[in-house]
PyMOL Python script that loads the backbone (N, CA, C, O; Angstrom):
from pymol import cmd

cmd.read_pdbstr("""\
ATOM      1  N   MET A   1       2.958  -2.783 -27.068  1.00  0.00           N
ATOM      2  CA  MET A   1       4.775  -3.913 -27.256  1.00  0.00           C
ATOM      3  C   MET A   1       4.293  -4.887 -26.332  1.00  0.00           C
ATOM      4  O   MET A   1       3.513  -5.739 -26.757  1.00  0.00           O
ATOM      5  N   LEU A   2       4.707  -4.895 -24.892  1.00  0.00           N
ATOM      6  CA  LEU A   2       4.054  -5.651 -23.819  1.00  0.00           C
ATOM      7  C   LEU A   2       2.616  -6.302 -23.458  1.00  0.00           C
ATOM      8  O   LEU A   2       2.351  -6.738 -22.337  1.00  0.00           O
ATOM      9  N   ASN A   3       1.850  -6.310 -24.399  1.00  0.00           N
ATOM     10  CA  ASN A   3       0.243  -6.637 -24.468  1.00  0.00           C
ATOM     11  C   ASN A   3       0.299  -7.953 -24.793  1.00  0.00           C
ATOM     12  O   ASN A   3      -0.632  -8.682 -24.451  1.00  0.00           O
ATOM     13  N   ASN A   4       1.437  -8.483 -25.529  1.00  0.00           N
ATOM     14  CA  ASN A   4       1.095  -9.735 -26.072  1.00  0.00           C
ATOM     15  C   ASN A   4       1.634 -10.994 -25.716  1.00  0.00           C
ATOM     16  O   ASN A   4       1.471 -12.115 -26.199  1.00  0.00           O
ATOM     17  N   ILE A   5       2.562 -10.415 -24.414  1.00  0.00           N
ATOM     18  CA  ILE A   5       3.179 -11.269 -24.084  1.00  0.00           C
ATOM     19  C   ILE A   5       3.131 -13.117 -23.612  1.00  0.00           C
ATOM     20  O   ILE A   5       3.932 -14.046 -23.717  1.00  0.00           O
ATOM     21  N   GLY A   6       1.857 -12.975 -23.118  1.00  0.00           N
ATOM     22  CA  GLY A   6       1.089 -14.217 -22.735  1.00  0.00           C
ATOM     23  C   GLY A   6       2.031 -14.887 -21.825  1.00  0.00           C
ATOM     24  O   GLY A   6       3.196 -14.558 -21.599  1.00  0.00           O
ATOM     25  N   VAL A   7       0.965 -16.466 -21.039  1.00  0.00           N
ATOM     26  CA  VAL A   7       1.464 -16.949 -20.975  1.00  0.00           C
ATOM     27  C   VAL A   7       3.084 -17.613 -20.940  1.00  0.00           C
ATOM     28  O   VAL A   7       3.840 -17.163 -20.080  1.00  0.00           O
ATOM     29  N   PRO A   8       3.437 -18.355 -21.594  1.00  0.00           N
ATOM     30  CA  PRO A   8       4.133 -19.221 -22.358  1.00  0.00           C
ATOM     31  C   PRO A   8       5.681 -18.074 -22.085  1.00  0.00           C
ATOM     32  O   PRO A   8       6.681 -18.180 -21.376  1.00  0.00           O
ATOM     33  N   GLY A   9       5.162 -16.979 -23.106  1.00  0.00           N
ATOM     34  CA  GLY A   9       5.921 -15.199 -22.666  1.00  0.00           C
ATOM     35  C   GLY A   9       6.608 -14.846 -20.945  1.00  0.00           C
ATOM     36  O   GLY A   9       7.723 -14.610 -20.479  1.00  0.00           O
ATOM     37  N   LEU A  10       5.509 -14.952 -20.530  1.00  0.00           N
ATOM     38  CA  LEU A  10       6.273 -14.784 -18.681  1.00  0.00           C
ATOM     39  C   LEU A  10       6.969 -16.311 -18.106  1.00  0.00           C
ATOM     40  O   LEU A  10       7.638 -16.271 -17.073  1.00  0.00           O
ATOM     41  N   LEU A  11       6.758 -17.723 -18.877  1.00  0.00           N
ATOM     42  CA  LEU A  11       7.056 -18.582 -18.203  1.00  0.00           C
ATOM     43  C   LEU A  11       8.777 -18.707 -18.506  1.00  0.00           C
ATOM     44  O   LEU A  11       9.699 -19.176 -17.839  1.00  0.00           O
ATOM     45  N   LEU A  12       8.700 -18.010 -19.920  1.00  0.00           N
ATOM     46  CA  LEU A  12      10.169 -18.384 -20.527  1.00  0.00           C
ATOM     47  C   LEU A  12      11.287 -17.012 -20.057  1.00  0.00           C
ATOM     48  O   LEU A  12      12.481 -16.986 -20.356  1.00  0.00           O
ATOM     49  N   ILE A  13      10.415 -15.732 -19.115  1.00  0.00           N
ATOM     50  CA  ILE A  13      11.195 -14.126 -18.685  1.00  0.00           C
ATOM     51  C   ILE A  13      11.797 -15.051 -17.287  1.00  0.00           C
ATOM     52  O   ILE A  13      12.983 -14.944 -16.977  1.00  0.00           O
ATOM     53  N   ALA A  14      10.580 -16.215 -16.269  1.00  0.00           N
ATOM     54  CA  ALA A  14      10.992 -16.421 -15.081  1.00  0.00           C
ATOM     55  C   ALA A  14      11.820 -17.310 -15.370  1.00  0.00           C
ATOM     56  O   ALA A  14      12.776 -16.757 -14.826  1.00  0.00           O
ATOM     57  N   VAL A  15      12.348 -18.451 -15.874  1.00  0.00           N
ATOM     58  CA  VAL A  15      12.509 -19.104 -15.864  1.00  0.00           C
ATOM     59  C   VAL A  15      14.669 -18.073 -16.637  1.00  0.00           C
ATOM     60  O   VAL A  15      15.811 -18.056 -16.178  1.00  0.00           O
ATOM     61  N   VAL A  16      14.150 -17.624 -17.596  1.00  0.00           N
ATOM     62  CA  VAL A  16      16.022 -16.833 -17.672  1.00  0.00           C
ATOM     63  C   VAL A  16      16.305 -16.365 -16.456  1.00  0.00           C
ATOM     64  O   VAL A  16      17.471 -16.501 -16.088  1.00  0.00           O
ATOM     65  N   VAL A  17      15.383 -15.738 -15.579  1.00  0.00           N
ATOM     66  CA  VAL A  17      15.463 -14.893 -14.334  1.00  0.00           C
ATOM     67  C   VAL A  17      16.274 -16.130 -13.373  1.00  0.00           C
ATOM     68  O   VAL A  17      17.291 -16.089 -12.682  1.00  0.00           O
ATOM     69  N   LEU A  18      15.264 -17.261 -13.708  1.00  0.00           N
ATOM     70  CA  LEU A  18      16.037 -18.143 -12.137  1.00  0.00           C
ATOM     71  C   LEU A  18      17.593 -18.466 -12.784  1.00  0.00           C
ATOM     72  O   LEU A  18      18.629 -18.013 -12.296  1.00  0.00           O
ATOM     73  N   VAL A  19      17.520 -19.412 -14.077  1.00  0.00           N
ATOM     74  CA  VAL A  19      19.202 -19.315 -14.256  1.00  0.00           C
ATOM     75  C   VAL A  19      19.954 -18.512 -14.427  1.00  0.00           C
ATOM     76  O   VAL A  19      21.104 -18.792 -14.765  1.00  0.00           O
ATOM     77  N   LEU A  20      19.461 -17.024 -14.213  1.00  0.00           N
ATOM     78  CA  LEU A  20      20.946 -16.092 -14.291  1.00  0.00           C
ATOM     79  C   LEU A  20      21.293 -15.519 -12.941  1.00  0.00           C
ATOM     80  O   LEU A  20      22.431 -15.177 -12.621  1.00  0.00           O
ATOM     81  N   PHE A  21      20.092 -15.429 -12.078  1.00  0.00           N
ATOM     82  CA  PHE A  21      20.143 -15.340 -10.704  1.00  0.00           C
ATOM     83  C   PHE A  21      20.288 -16.269  -9.949  1.00  0.00           C
ATOM     84  O   PHE A  21      21.343 -16.305  -9.317  1.00  0.00           O
ATOM     85  N   GLY A  22      19.166 -17.469  -9.724  1.00  0.00           N
ATOM     86  CA  GLY A  22      19.480 -18.261  -8.890  1.00  0.00           C
ATOM     87  C   GLY A  22      18.552 -18.589  -8.508  1.00  0.00           C
ATOM     88  O   GLY A  22      17.768 -17.750  -8.951  1.00  0.00           O
ATOM     89  N   ARG A  23      17.797 -19.532  -7.734  1.00  0.00           N
ATOM     90  CA  ARG A  23      16.931 -19.454  -6.640  1.00  0.00           C
ATOM     91  C   ARG A  23      17.122 -18.544  -5.239  1.00  0.00           C
ATOM     92  O   ARG A  23      16.273 -17.745  -4.844  1.00  0.00           O
ATOM     93  N   GLY A  24      17.937 -18.719  -4.806  1.00  0.00           N
ATOM     94  CA  GLY A  24      18.604 -18.210  -3.755  1.00  0.00           C
ATOM     95  C   GLY A  24      18.343 -16.632  -3.392  1.00  0.00           C
ATOM     96  O   GLY A  24      17.942 -16.131  -2.341  1.00  0.00           O
ATOM     97  N   LYS A  25      18.772 -15.939  -4.827  1.00  0.00           N
ATOM     98  CA  LYS A  25      18.424 -14.799  -4.919  1.00  0.00           C
ATOM     99  C   LYS A  25      17.212 -14.140  -5.043  1.00  0.00           C
ATOM    100  O   LYS A  25      16.780 -13.191  -4.389  1.00  0.00           O
ATOM    101  N   VAL A  26      16.733 -14.736  -5.929  1.00  0.00           N
ATOM    102  CA  VAL A  26      15.228 -14.762  -6.567  1.00  0.00           C
ATOM    103  C   VAL A  26      14.828 -14.780  -5.115  1.00  0.00           C
ATOM    104  O   VAL A  26      14.909 -13.899  -4.260  1.00  0.00           O
ATOM    105  N   SER A  27      14.483 -15.722  -5.074  1.00  0.00           N
ATOM    106  CA  SER A  27      13.711 -15.870  -3.156  1.00  0.00           C
ATOM    107  C   SER A  27      14.044 -14.848  -2.243  1.00  0.00           C
ATOM    108  O   SER A  27      13.169 -14.692  -1.392  1.00  0.00           O
ATOM    109  N   ASN A  28      15.171 -13.984  -2.119  1.00  0.00           N
ATOM    110  CA  ASN A  28      15.158 -13.270  -1.045  1.00  0.00           C
ATOM    111  C   ASN A  28      14.505 -11.528  -1.948  1.00  0.00           C
ATOM    112  O   ASN A  28      13.885 -10.613  -1.407  1.00  0.00           O
ATOM    113  N   LEU A  29      14.912 -11.626  -3.263  1.00  0.00           N
ATOM    114  CA  LEU A  29      13.986 -10.294  -3.618  1.00  0.00           C
ATOM    115  C   LEU A  29      12.731 -10.513  -3.833  1.00  0.00           C
ATOM    116  O   LEU A  29      12.279  -9.508  -4.380  1.00  0.00           O
ATOM    117  N   MET A  30      11.536 -11.682  -3.623  1.00  0.00           N
ATOM    118  CA  MET A  30      10.659 -11.976  -3.948  1.00  0.00           C
ATOM    119  C   MET A  30      10.119 -11.881  -2.066  1.00  0.00           C
ATOM    120  O   MET A  30       8.995 -11.454  -1.800  1.00  0.00           O
ATOM    121  N   GLY A  31      11.208 -12.389  -0.803  1.00  0.00           N
ATOM    122  CA  GLY A  31      10.096 -11.754   0.131  1.00  0.00           C
ATOM    123  C   GLY A  31      11.073 -10.140   0.645  1.00  0.00           C
ATOM    124  O   GLY A  31      10.992  -9.718   1.799  1.00  0.00           O
ATOM    125  N   GLU A  32      11.786  -9.554  -0.250  1.00  0.00           N
ATOM    126  CA  GLU A  32      11.950  -7.915  -0.096  1.00  0.00           C
ATOM    127  C   GLU A  32      10.912  -7.057  -0.837  1.00  0.00           C
ATOM    128  O   GLU A  32      10.535  -5.959  -0.427  1.00  0.00           O
ATOM    129  N   VAL A  33      10.448  -7.696  -2.049  1.00  0.00           N
ATOM    130  CA  VAL A  33       9.610  -7.275  -2.070  1.00  0.00           C
ATOM    131  C   VAL A  33       8.032  -7.110  -1.154  1.00  0.00           C
ATOM    132  O   VAL A  33       7.379  -6.183  -0.675  1.00  0.00           O
ATOM    133  N   GLY A  34       7.937  -8.326  -1.243  1.00  0.00           N
ATOM    134  CA  GLY A  34       6.963  -8.791   0.142  1.00  0.00           C
ATOM    135  C   GLY A  34       6.851  -7.691   1.488  1.00  0.00           C
ATOM    136  O   GLY A  34       6.021  -7.203   2.255  1.00  0.00           O
ATOM    137  N   LYS A  35       7.580  -7.690   1.332  1.00  0.00           N
ATOM    138  CA  LYS A  35       8.036  -6.438   2.978  1.00  0.00           C
ATOM    139  C   LYS A  35       7.812  -5.358   2.894  1.00  0.00           C
ATOM    140  O   LYS A  35       7.090  -4.791   3.714  1.00  0.00           O
ATOM    141  N   GLY A  36       8.389  -4.722   1.829  1.00  0.00           N
ATOM    142  CA  GLY A  36       8.119  -3.757   0.714  1.00  0.00           C
ATOM    143  C   GLY A  36       6.154  -3.563   0.794  1.00  0.00           C
ATOM    144  O   GLY A  36       5.352  -2.994   1.535  1.00  0.00           O
ATOM    145  N   ILE A  37       6.110  -4.260  -0.219  1.00  0.00           N
ATOM    146  CA  ILE A  37       4.395  -4.197  -0.052  1.00  0.00           C
ATOM    147  C   ILE A  37       3.907  -4.236   1.200  1.00  0.00           C
ATOM    148  O   ILE A  37       2.864  -3.587   1.284  1.00  0.00           O
ATOM    149  N   THR A  38       4.346  -4.887   2.499  1.00  0.00           N
ATOM    150  CA  THR A  38       3.407  -4.845   3.375  1.00  0.00           C
ATOM    151  C   THR A  38       3.545  -3.642   4.575  1.00  0.00           C
ATOM    152  O   THR A  38       2.766  -3.163   5.398  1.00  0.00           O
ATOM    153  N   ALA A  39       4.996  -3.420   4.207  1.00  0.00           N
ATOM    154  CA  ALA A  39       5.330  -1.821   4.772  1.00  0.00           C
ATOM    155  C   ALA A  39       4.198  -0.707   3.886  1.00  0.00           C
ATOM    156  O   ALA A  39       3.916   0.425   4.280  1.00  0.00           O
ATOM    157  N   PHE A  40       3.785  -1.212   2.905  1.00  0.00           N
ATOM    158  CA  PHE A  40       3.290   0.100   2.110  1.00  0.00           C
ATOM    159  C   PHE A  40       1.571   0.368   2.980  1.00  0.00           C
ATOM    160  O   PHE A  40       1.249   1.176   3.851  1.00  0.00           O
ATOM    161  N   LYS A  41       0.841  -0.615   2.327  1.00  0.00           N
ATOM    162  CA  LYS A  41      -0.092  -1.064   3.088  1.00  0.00           C
ATOM    163  C   LYS A  41      -0.232  -0.543   4.259  1.00  0.00           C
ATOM    164  O   LYS A  41      -1.174   0.211   4.506  1.00  0.00           O
ATOM    165  N   LYS A  42       1.015  -0.986   5.470  1.00  0.00           N
ATOM    166  CA  LYS A  42       0.372  -0.551   6.707  1.00  0.00           C
ATOM    167  C   LYS A  42       0.768   0.795   6.815  1.00  0.00           C
ATOM    168  O   LYS A  42       0.232   1.515   7.657  1.00  0.00           O
ATOM    169  N   GLY A  43       1.705   1.253   6.008  1.00  0.00           N
ATOM    170  CA  GLY A  43       2.158   3.074   6.116  1.00  0.00           C
ATOM    171  C   GLY A  43       0.567   3.333   5.119  1.00  0.00           C
ATOM    172  O   GLY A  43       0.079   4.364   5.582  1.00  0.00           O
ATOM    173  N   MET A  44      -0.006   2.998   4.415  1.00  0.00           N
ATOM    174  CA  MET A  44      -1.126   3.708   4.092  1.00  0.00           C
ATOM    175  C   MET A  44      -2.261   3.869   4.993  1.00  0.00           C
ATOM    176  O   MET A  44      -2.803   4.964   5.143  1.00  0.00           O
ATOM    177  N   GLY A  45      -2.824   2.284   5.901  1.00  0.00           N
ATOM    178  CA  GLY A  45      -3.642   2.461   6.654  1.00  0.00           C
ATOM    179  C   GLY A  45      -3.434   3.216   8.149  1.00  0.00           C
ATOM    180  O   GLY A  45      -4.362   3.781   8.727  1.00  0.00           O
ATOM    181  N   GLU A  46      -2.374   3.150   8.557  1.00  0.00           N
ATOM    182  CA  GLU A  46      -2.238   4.567   9.499  1.00  0.00           C
ATOM    183  C   GLU A  46      -2.222   5.683   8.670  1.00  0.00           C
ATOM    184  O   GLU A  46      -2.217   6.545   9.549  1.00  0.00           O
ATOM    185  N   GLY A  47      -2.209   6.353   7.538  1.00  0.00           N
ATOM    186  CA  GLY A  47      -2.413   7.281   6.553  1.00  0.00           C
ATOM    187  C   GLY A  47      -3.997   7.754   6.870  1.00  0.00           C
ATOM    188  O   GLY A  47      -4.456   8.826   7.263  1.00  0.00           O
ATOM    189  N   GLU A  48      -4.555   6.613   6.559  1.00  0.00           N
ATOM    190  CA  GLU A  48      -5.876   7.000   6.482  1.00  0.00           C
ATOM    191  C   GLU A  48      -6.528   7.052   8.052  1.00  0.00           C
ATOM    192  O   GLU A  48      -7.549   7.698   8.292  1.00  0.00           O
ATOM    193  N   LYS A  49      -6.090   6.593   8.666  1.00  0.00           N
ATOM    194  CA  LYS A  49      -6.393   6.847   9.909  1.00  0.00           C
ATOM    195  C   LYS A  49      -6.118   7.974  10.690  1.00  0.00           C
ATOM    196  O   LYS A  49      -6.765   8.078  11.732  1.00  0.00           O
ATOM    197  N   GLU A  50      -5.409   8.727  10.452  1.00  0.00           N
ATOM    198  CA  GLU A  50      -4.931  10.558  10.908  1.00  0.00           C
ATOM    199  C   GLU A  50      -5.520  10.627  10.099  1.00  0.00           C
ATOM    200  O   GLU A  50      -6.390   9.916  10.601  1.00  0.00           O
ATOM    201  N   LEU A  51      -6.062  10.947   8.821  1.00  0.00           N
ATOM    202  CA  LEU A  51      -6.581  11.882   8.726  1.00  0.00           C
ATOM    203  C   LEU A  51      -8.479  11.709   8.933  1.00  0.00           C
ATOM    204  O   LEU A  51      -9.272  12.646   8.849  1.00  0.00           O
ATOM    205  N   GLU A  52      -8.920   9.890   9.282  1.00  0.00           N
ATOM    206  CA  GLU A  52      -9.977  10.032   9.841  1.00  0.00           C
ATOM    207  C   GLU A  52      -9.697  10.950  11.348  1.00  0.00           C
ATOM    208  O   GLU A  52     -10.410  11.901  11.669  1.00  0.00           O
ATOM    209  N   LYS A  53      -8.747  10.551  12.015  1.00  0.00           N
ATOM    210  CA  LYS A  53      -8.567  10.880  12.943  1.00  0.00           C
ATOM    211  C   LYS A  53      -8.917  12.977  13.323  1.00  0.00           C
ATOM    212  O   LYS A  53      -9.643  13.683  14.023  1.00  0.00           O
ATOM    213  N   ASP A  54      -8.000  13.085  12.464  1.00  0.00           N
ATOM    214  CA  ASP A  54      -7.594  14.733  11.622  1.00  0.00           C
ATOM    215  C   ASP A  54      -9.754  15.548  11.576  1.00  0.00           C
ATOM    216  O   ASP A  54     -10.347  16.499  12.084  1.00  0.00           O
ATOM    217  N   ALA A  55     -10.078  14.443  10.691  1.00  0.00           N
ATOM    218  CA  ALA A  55     -11.026  14.940  10.306  1.00  0.00           C
ATOM    219  C   ALA A  55     -12.668  14.954  11.075  1.00  0.00           C
ATOM    220  O   ALA A  55     -13.568  15.664  10.626  1.00  0.00           O
ATOM    221  N   SER A  56     -12.890  13.841  12.564  1.00  0.00           N
ATOM    222  CA  SER A  56     -12.977  13.990  13.469  1.00  0.00           C
ATOM    223  C   SER A  56     -13.124  14.890  14.592  1.00  0.00           C
ATOM    224  O   SER A  56     -14.129  15.046  15.287  1.00  0.00           O
ATOM    225  N   THR A  57     -11.518  15.711  14.728  1.00  0.00           N
ATOM    226  CA  THR A  57     -11.506  16.236  15.666  1.00  0.00           C
ATOM    227  C   THR A  57     -12.238  17.713  14.969  1.00  0.00           C
ATOM    228  O   THR A  57     -13.202  18.151  15.598  1.00  0.00           O
ATOM    229  N   GLN A  58     -11.870  18.374  13.877  1.00  0.00           N
ATOM    230  CA  GLN A  58     -12.640  19.549  12.932  1.00  0.00           C
ATOM    231  C   GLN A  58     -13.966  19.189  13.052  1.00  0.00           C
ATOM    232  O   GLN A  58     -14.450  19.971  13.870  1.00  0.00           O
ATOM    233  N   ALA A  59     -15.133  18.116  12.518  1.00  0.00           N
ATOM    234  CA  ALA A  59     -15.978  17.886  12.874  1.00  0.00           C
ATOM    235  C   ALA A  59     -17.087  18.496  14.702  1.00  0.00           C
ATOM    236  O   ALA A  59     -18.299  18.495  14.912  1.00  0.00           O
ATOM    237  N   ARG A  60     -16.086  18.846  15.466  1.00  0.00           N
ATOM    238  CA  ARG A  60     -17.033  18.972  16.626  1.00  0.00           C
ATOM    239  C   ARG A  60     -17.883  19.947  16.787  1.00  0.00           C
ATOM    240  O   ARG A  60     -18.234  20.681  15.862  1.00  0.00           O
ATOM    241  N   ASP A  61     -18.258  20.036  17.880  1.00  0.00           N
ATOM    242  CA  ASP A  61     -19.349  21.419  17.952  1.00  0.00           C
ATOM    243  C   ASP A  61     -18.627  22.377  18.097  1.00  0.00           C
ATOM    244  O   ASP A  61     -17.713  22.582  18.895  1.00  0.00           O
ATOM    245  N   VAL A  62     -19.254  23.263  16.927  1.00  0.00           N
ATOM    246  CA  VAL A  62     -18.403  24.647  16.748  1.00  0.00           C
ATOM    247  C   VAL A  62     -19.933  25.710  17.322  1.00  0.00           C
ATOM    248  O   VAL A  62     -19.717  26.894  17.063  1.00  0.00           O
ATOM    249  N   THR A  63     -21.131  25.514  17.907  1.00  0.00           N
ATOM    250  CA  THR A  63     -22.156  26.344  18.501  1.00  0.00           C
ATOM    251  C   THR A  63     -21.213  27.335  19.313  1.00  0.00           C
ATOM    252  O   THR A  63     -20.356  27.042  20.147  1.00  0.00           O
ATOM    253  N   PRO A  64     -21.516  28.312  18.948  1.00  0.00           N
ATOM    254  CA  PRO A  64     -21.330  29.887  19.852  1.00  0.00           C
ATOM    255  C   PRO A  64     -21.760  29.534  21.474  1.00  0.00           C
ATOM    256  O   PRO A  64     -22.648  28.723  21.736  1.00  0.00           O
ATOM    257  N   GLU A  65     -20.967  30.291  22.540  1.00  0.00           N
ATOM    258  CA  GLU A  65     -21.710  30.385  23.219  1.00  0.00           C
ATOM    259  C   GLU A  65     -22.602  30.551  23.848  1.00  0.00           C
ATOM    260  O   GLU A  65     -22.746  29.816  24.824  1.00  0.00           O
ATOM    261  N   LYS A  66     -23.668  31.670  23.545  1.00  0.00           N
ATOM    262  CA  LYS A  66     -24.063  32.088  23.757  1.00  0.00           C
ATOM    263  C   LYS A  66     -25.767  31.367  23.547  1.00  0.00           C
ATOM    264  O   LYS A  66     -26.710  31.341  24.338  1.00  0.00           O
ATOM    265  N   GLU A  67     -25.617  30.768  21.955  1.00  0.00           N
ATOM    266  CA  GLU A  67     -26.754  29.561  21.468  1.00  0.00           C
ATOM    267  C   GLU A  67     -26.908  28.693  22.368  1.00  0.00           C
ATOM    268  O   GLU A  67     -28.017  28.803  22.889  1.00  0.00           O
ATOM    269  N   LYS A  68     -26.013  27.509  22.974  1.00  0.00           N
ATOM    270  CA  LYS A  68     -25.844  27.231  23.367  1.00  0.00           C
ATOM    271  C   LYS A  68     -26.650  26.805  25.116  1.00  0.00           C
ATOM    272  O   LYS A  68     -27.096  25.793  25.657  1.00  0.00           O
ATOM    273  N   ASP A  69     -26.418  28.665  25.576  1.00  0.00           N
ATOM    274  CA  ASP A  69     -26.735  28.684  26.514  1.00  0.00           C
ATOM    275  C   ASP A  69     -28.823  28.852  26.540  1.00  0.00           C
ATOM    276  O   ASP A  69     -29.512  28.847  27.560  1.00  0.00           O
ATOM    277  N   LYS A  70     -29.305  28.975  25.161  1.00  0.00           N
ATOM    278  CA  LYS A  70     -30.400  29.420  24.872  1.00  0.00           C
ATOM    279  C   LYS A  70     -31.194  27.872  24.866  1.00  0.00           C
ATOM    280  O   LYS A  70     -32.293  27.409  25.169  1.00  0.00           O
ATOM    281  N   VAL A  71     -29.982  27.441  24.358  1.00  0.00           N
ATOM    282  CA  VAL A  71     -30.530  25.754  24.141  1.00  0.00           C
ATOM    283  C   VAL A  71     -31.256  24.826  25.090  1.00  0.00           C
ATOM    284  O   VAL A  71     -31.545  23.683  24.736  1.00  0.00           O
TER     285      VAL A  71
END
""", "prot")
cmd.dss("prot")
cmd.show_as("cartoon", "prot")
cmd.util.cbc("prot")
cmd.orient("prot")
C-alpha cells in the first residue's frame, strides 16, 4: 500500500503537515525526535560497553591454584 508513494507523495504529505501544524510545532517535534534518537544511541552504546565489561570479567584466568604452582 505504501510502497508506491514516491517523492511527490512525500512532498505533499510534508506540505499538509506543515500547513496543519505550523512551522513552530513541526520544528519542535523534529527537535524532540532528534533528542530521542540521540538518547537511544547513547543508551545502546552504554549497554554494549556494559556487556563488554561483563564479558571481560568472565574471561579472567580460572586456572586452579595447584596448576598455577606447577607452571
